[in-house]
C-alpha positions in Angstrom: 0.0 -0.1 0.0 2.9 2.3 0.6 3.9 2.0 -2.9 0.3 3.0 -3.9 0.8 6.1 -1.7 3.9 7.1 -3.1 2.8 6.6 -6.5 -0.3 8.9 -6.0 2.0 11.7 -4.3 4.3 11.4 -7.3 1.4 11.8 -9.8 0.2 14.9 -7.7 3.5 16.5 -8.1 3.6 15.7 -11.8 0.1 17.2 -12.2 1.2 20.3 -10.4 4.0 20.7 -12.8 1.7 20.4 -15.7 -0.7 22.7 -14.3 2.1 25.5 -13.8 3.0 25.1 -17.3 -0.5 25.5 -18.4 -0.9 28.5 -16.3 2.3 30.1 -17.8 0.9 29.4 -21.3 -2.4 31.1 -20.5 -0.7 33.9 -18.6 1.4 34.6 -21.8 -1.6 34.3 -24.3 -0.8 38.0 -25.3 2.9 38.1 -25.0 4.6 39.0 -28.2 6.1 36.0 -30.1 5.5 33.7 -27.2 5.9 30.1 -27.8 3.6 27.8 -25.7 5.1 24.7 -23.9 3.7 21.3 -22.9 4.5 18.7 -20.3 5.2 15.0 -21.2 4.9 12.3 -18.6 6.7 9.0 -18.1 6.4 6.1 -15.7 8.7 5.8 -13.0 10.9 2.8 -12.6 8.9 -0.5 -12.3 9.7 -2.9 -9.6 10.1 -6.5 -10.7 8.7 -9.1 -8.3 9.3 -12.1 -10.4 11.1 -12.3 -13.7 9.8 -13.9 -17.0 10.5 -17.6 -17.6 10.9 -19.5 -21.0 8.7 -22.5 -21.8 10.0 -25.8 -20.4 10.7 -29.2 -22.0 8.4 -30.9 -19.5 5.2 -29.5 -21.2 5.0 -26.3 -19.0 4.7 -23.0 -20.8 6.6 -19.8 -20.0 5.5 -17.1 -17.6 5.4 -13.4 -17.7 7.2 -11.1 -15.5 5.4 -9.7 -12.5 5.9 -6.1 -12.1 4.2 -3.0 -10.8 5.0 0.6 -11.2 6.1 3.3 -8.7 4.4 6.2 -10.0 5.0 9.0 -12.7 7.6 11.5 -13.3 7.9 14.6 -15.5 9.7 13.4 -18.7 10.3 17.0 -20.1 8.8 20.1 -21.4 8.4 20.6 -25.1 8.2 24.1 -26.8 5.8 24.6 -29.6 7.8 26.6 -32.2 4.8 27.1 -34.6 4.3 30.3 -36.3 2.3 32.8 -34.4 -0.3 35.1 -36.3 1.0 38.4 -37.4 -0.7 41.7 -36.1 -0.3 45.1 -37.9 0.9 47.9 -35.9 1.9 50.4 -38.6 5.0 51.1 -36.7 8.2 51.0 -38.9 10.4 49.6 -36.1 8.0 46.7 -35.2 9.4 43.7 -36.9 7.9 40.2 -37.2 9.7 37.1 -38.5 7.7 35.0 -41.1 9.3 31.7 -41.1 12.5 30.2 -39.4 14.9 32.4 -37.5 15.6 34.7 -34.6 16.7 38.3 -34.1 20.1 38.6 -32.5 20.3 41.2 -29.5 23.0 42.1 -27.1 23.4 44.0 -23.8 27.0 44.8 -24.5 28.3 41.5 -23.1 26.5 38.5 -24.5 24.4 37.8 -27.4 20.8 36.4 -27.1 18.0 35.4 -29.5 14.5 36.6 -29.8 11.4 36.6 -32.1 10.0 39.5 -30.2 10.4 42.4 -32.8 9.1 45.2 -30.6 12.1 47.5 -31.4 12.5 51.4 -31.3 15.1 54.0 -31.6 16.8 55.2 -28.6 18.6 58.7 -28.1 21.7 57.6 -29.7 19.7 56.2 -32.9 20.1 52.6 -32.1 17.5 50.0 -32.7 16.8 48.6 -29.2 13.9 46.5 -27.6 11.5 48.9 -26.0 11.1 46.8 -22.9 14.7 45.7 -22.1 17.1 48.2 -24.0 18.7 45.2 -25.7 20.3 46.4 -28.9 19.4 44.8 -32.3 22.6 43.4 -34.1 23.4 43.3 -37.8 25.8 44.5 -40.5 26.2 48.4 -40.8 26.8 49.9 -44.3 29.8 52.0 -45.2 29.5 55.7 -46.5 28.6 54.3 -50.0 25.9 51.9 -48.9 28.0 48.8 -49.2 27.3 46.1 -46.8 29.8 43.1 -46.0 27.8 40.3 -44.6 31.1 38.2 -44.0 32.1 40.2 -40.9 31.3 38.2 -37.8 28.5 39.3 -35.6 29.5 40.4 -32.1 27.8 42.2 -29.1 29.2 45.4 -30.7 27.5 44.8 -34.1 24.7 47.2 -33.3 22.5 48.9 -35.9 22.2 52.8 -35.8 19.8 55.0 -37.6 20.9 58.7 -36.9 17.9 60.5 -38.1 18.6 64.2 -38.6 22.3 63.9 -37.8 23.6 61.7 -40.6 24.7 63.7 -43.7 25.1 62.3 -47.1 26.4 63.7 -50.5 27.2 61.8 -53.7 29.7 62.9 -56.3 28.4 62.8 -60.0 30.0 60.1 -61.9 27.6 59.8 -64.8 25.3 62.1 -66.7 22.9 60.8 -69.6 21.6 62.8 -72.4 18.6 62.4 -74.8 17.4 64.2 -77.8 17.8 64.7 -81.4 20.4 66.5 -83.6 19.0 68.0 -86.8 20.0 65.8 -89.9 20.1 68.7 -92.2 22.0 71.1 -90.0 25.0 73.1 -91.5 28.4 73.0 -90.0 27.9 76.6 -88.7 24.8 75.4 -86.6 25.1 74.6 -82.8 23.2 73.6 -79.8 23.8 74.4 -76.2 22.6 73.0 -73.1 23.5 73.4 -69.5 23.5 70.5 -66.9 24.4 70.5 -63.3 26.7 68.1 -61.5 28.0 67.7 -57.9 31.5 67.3 -56.4 32.4 65.2 -53.4 31.5 67.9 -51.0 28.0 68.3 -52.5 29.0 71.6 -54.3 27.2 72.3 -57.5 28.8 72.8 -61.0 26.9 74.0 -64.0 28.5 72.6 -67.3 27.7 74.0 -70.7 27.9 71.6 -73.5 27.7 72.5 -77.1 27.1 70.2 -80.2 28.3 71.6 -83.4 30.2 71.1 -86.7 27.9 68.7 -88.4 29.8 67.1 -91.2 28.6 64.9 -94.1 30.5 62.9 -94.7 31.8 62.4 -91.1 35.2 63.8 -90.2 38.3 61.7 -89.1 38.2 57.9 -89.3 34.5 57.1 -88.9 33.2 53.6 -88.0 31.6 51.4 -90.7 28.2 52.7 -91.6 28.7 56.3 -90.5 27.2 59.0 -92.7 27.5 62.0 -90.6 29.2 63.3 -87.4 28.8 66.1 -84.7 31.6 67.4 -82.4 30.9 68.4 -78.8 32.6 70.5 -76.2 32.0 71.5 -72.6 33.0 74.4 -70.5 32.4 75.4 -66.8 32.1 79.1 -67.1 35.1 79.9 -69.3 37.1 76.8 -68.3 37.1 74.0 -70.8 36.4 70.7 -69.2 36.3 68.4 -72.2 35.5 67.9 -75.9 35.3 65.3 -78.5 38.9 65.7 -79.5 40.7 65.5 -76.2 38.3 63.5 -73.9 36.2 61.7 -76.3 35.3 61.3 -79.9 32.7 62.8 -82.4 29.2 61.5 -82.4 28.8 59.3 -85.6 25.3 58.6 -87.0 24.2 56.0 -89.6 21.6 56.3 -92.4 18.8 55.7 -90.0 19.9 58.4 -87.6 21.2 55.9 -84.9 24.3 56.8 -82.9 26.9 54.2 -83.9 29.7 54.8 -81.4 27.1 54.8 -78.3 29.6 52.8 -76.2 32.5 55.1 -76.7 34.2 56.8 -73.7 33.0 60.5 -73.5 34.1 62.3 -70.4 34.5 65.9 -68.9 36.7 66.5 -65.9 35.5 69.2 -63.5 38.3 71.2 -61.7 38.6 71.3 -58.0 36.7 74.0 -56.2 36.2 75.0 -52.6 38.3 72.1 -51.1 36.7 69.4 -53.4 39.1 67.7 -55.7 38.6 67.4 -59.4 36.2 64.7 -60.7 35.3 62.9 -63.9 32.0 62.6 -65.3 31.1 60.0 -68.0 28.7 61.3 -70.6 26.0 59.0 -71.9 24.9 59.9 -75.5 23.2 56.6 -76.5 19.8 58.1 -76.4 20.6 60.9 -79.0 19.4 60.5 -82.6 19.9 62.3 -85.8 16.6 62.7 -87.6 15.1 65.3 -90.0 13.5 67.4 -87.1 14.8 70.3 -84.9 17.6 69.9 -82.7 16.8 69.4 -78.9 19.2 67.7 -76.5 19.0 67.8 -72.7 20.4 66.0 -69.9 17.9 63.1 -68.7 19.6 62.2 -65.4 22.9 62.2 -63.3 23.7 60.2 -60.2 25.0 63.0 -58.0 23.3 64.7 -55.0 23.9 67.9 -53.0 24.3 67.5 -49.0 21.2 66.1 -47.5 20.2 64.7 -43.9 18.7 61.5 -43.1 14.9 62.1 -42.8 13.3 58.7 -42.8 14.0 55.0 -43.3 12.4 51.9 -44.2 13.2 48.1 -43.7 12.7 45.6 -46.2 11.6 41.9 -46.1 15.3 41.0 -46.6 16.2 42.9 -43.6 17.8 45.9 -45.4 17.5 49.2 -43.7 17.2 51.9 -46.4 17.6 55.6 -45.5 15.8 58.4 -47.3 17.7 61.8 -47.2 16.3 65.3 -47.7 18.2 65.7 -50.9 16.3 62.5 -52.5 19.2 60.2 -52.0 18.3 56.7 -50.9 21.0 54.5 -49.4 21.5 51.4 -47.4 22.2 52.0 -43.8 22.5 48.4 -42.6 21.2 44.8 -42.7 19.7 43.0 -39.9 21.2 39.7 -38.9 19.1 36.6 -38.3 20.1 33.3 -36.7 18.8 29.8 -37.3 19.7 26.7 -35.3 20.0 23.0 -35.9 17.6 22.2 -33.1 15.6 25.4 -32.1 13.7 23.3 -29.6 17.0 23.0 -27.5 17.2 26.7 -26.9 16.9 27.8 -23.3 14.6 30.5 -22.2 16.4 33.2 -20.1 13.4 35.6 -19.5 12.2 38.8 -21.4 11.3 36.9 -24.4 15.0 36.0 -24.8 16.6 32.6 -25.5 20.1 31.4 -25.3 21.7 28.6 -27.2 22.6 25.3 -25.5 24.7 22.3 -26.2 21.6 20.8 -27.8 20.4 23.7 -29.8 23.5 23.6 -31.8 25.8 26.3 -32.9 23.8 29.4 -34.3 24.0 29.9 -38.0 24.0 33.6 -38.7 23.2 35.2 -42.0 20.8 37.7 -43.9 17.1 37.2 -43.7 15.5 35.1 -46.8 18.7 33.2 -47.2 19.7 29.5 -46.4 16.2 28.7 -44.8 15.9 31.9 -42.9 12.6 33.6 -42.9 11.6 37.1 -43.9 11.0 40.3 -42.0 7.7 42.1 -41.9 8.1 45.7 -40.9 5.0 47.1 -39.1 3.9 43.8 -37.7 4.3 41.9 -34.5 4.2 38.0 -34.0 1.6 37.0 -31.6 1.6 34.2 -29.1 1.0 30.8 -30.6 -0.9 29.6 -27.3 -4.2 27.7 -28.4 -6.8 28.7 -25.8 -9.0 25.8 -26.6 -6.3 23.3 -26.2 -5.1 24.8 -23.0 -8.5 24.8 -21.4 -9.1 21.3 -22.3 -5.6 20.3 -20.9 -6.6 22.3 -17.8 -9.7 20.1 -17.2 -7.7 16.8 -17.9 -5.0 18.0 -15.5 -7.5 18.9 -12.8 -9.1 15.4 -13.2 -5.9 13.7 -12.9 -4.9 15.5 -9.8 -8.3 14.9 -8.2 -8.0 11.1 -9.2 -4.7 10.9 -7.4 -5.8 12.7 -4.3 -8.5 9.9 -4.2 -5.7 7.4 -4.2 -4.0 9.1 -1.3 -7.2 9.2 0.6 -8.1 5.6 -0.2 -4.7 4.2 0.9 -4.9 6.3 4.1 -8.3 4.9 5.1 -6.9 1.2 4.2 -3.9 2.0 6.5 -6.3 3.0 9.2 -8.3 -0.1 8.9 -5.0 -2.1 9.0 -4.1 -0.3 12.3 -7.5 -0.9 13.7 -7.2 -4.6 13.5 -5.1 -4.7 16.8 -8.1 -3.5 18.8 
């Protein structure tokens, strides 16, 4: 009877543990990115009273072992890693992982892992968890927007978005033109157009380009198929910066009015000014034609920008943080890192919606989102708890009944022991 009493007590303890887990699941039904847990039971060691015997040669058959159990123990707690539903928040810094993977956050000493994407900007412009101050980790871009994902992630690999304080300029390296040069123009006719480029300090330079000297047949040694040519020259103020004879070649056109040497290198070199060094601008003339209509050539685009401040940013599904500057420039500021594990169920909770890796979770494999099995990032969303209220309340009832049944075992054994003791009277 003592074995039955002890088995009942062991089951009561196990049911209490299961109730604790269910209560914790229900308590975290609204916790961001919470992953529910469940308890698994296993029988305690069985006591063998008599072992099994094999069939005998004298006609007797074999016998089965005689055993009885000593109760139940908690076998373990499993984490449900299913995806939680996504809730829209319309806040740019709220991030939700869709698929596999964890954000990496750090407190300056160690790296932890989380799916709680409730981030915000602190006073220094760092992306941090609103509730704990843990800083989001990733790869920062250089001044040209280039990101090197081969750099190892460490507690110092924080991502910063300095709104208002980050300045950006971009020197012009290319300018493209489009339009038409009149096919019946005389050598004395010309067309002038002014375009603006920017140096490395953001200073503007207005360049005047002139197309002239229409030659039929073309001058020099024209490419095959050329029937006409135009020279070009460019000046800044009164300073020559390039022409078709020193830093390029004439524009050659075929009988259909197409530019033959569209891939030729055509450049102007803008001199230094106000501390900015000289710089070279490649001129693109491929969109210029020579048809029997009036001349009209203008610059269509150039890739330089004047100085501007970081005004806003966005976060893409691939984790790229893109900054928008007041001068219209868009540039990558960084890339959020994401980690996956060989066995994510082996992660250990450390509180505050954080996890740490263990010997059984495996080594974290860090990389960009949407690569090597990692999920995507949804900005403006938060992942909700994956706790199923229906299942939890059902488990609550089953656990309660199990607890009650085993308290009855303890009560019944106690009554039997009292009856046994009363036999002496």
